[in-house]
C-alpha positions, 0 to 999 in steps of 0.5 A, a space after each residue: 518487468 511486471 513492475 513497469 520495467 520492460 527494459 530490465 533485461 538490459 539493465 546492469 546487474 546492480 541496477 536490477 538489484 536496486 530496482 528489485 529492492 524498490 519494488 519489494 519495498 513498494 509492495 510491502 508498503 501496499 500490503 501494510 496499507 491493506 492490512 491497516 484498512 482491513 483492521 480498521 474495517 473490522 474494528 469499525 464494524 464490530 465495535 459500532 463505535 462512531 469514533 472508529 467509523 469516523 476514523 475509518 472514513 477519514 482514512 479512506 478519504 485520505 487514501 483517495 486524496 489526489 494531492 
C-alpha cells in the first residue's frame, strides 16, 4: 500500500504478488541508481579528473531530464 496501492487489500492474491514483484524491482533499480551516483561522485571528487567530473555532470543532467 505504501507504493501507491490503497486498494491492495481488495486485490486477488495473484495480483498482490505481481504488484509486490514490480515494487521490489522498482526499488532495486532505484538503489542501483543511487549507488552509481555515489560511485561517480566519489570518483569525480577523488580523482579531480575533468573527464570524471564531466561524466558526473552528464549523468546528473540525464537524471533530471524530463523527456
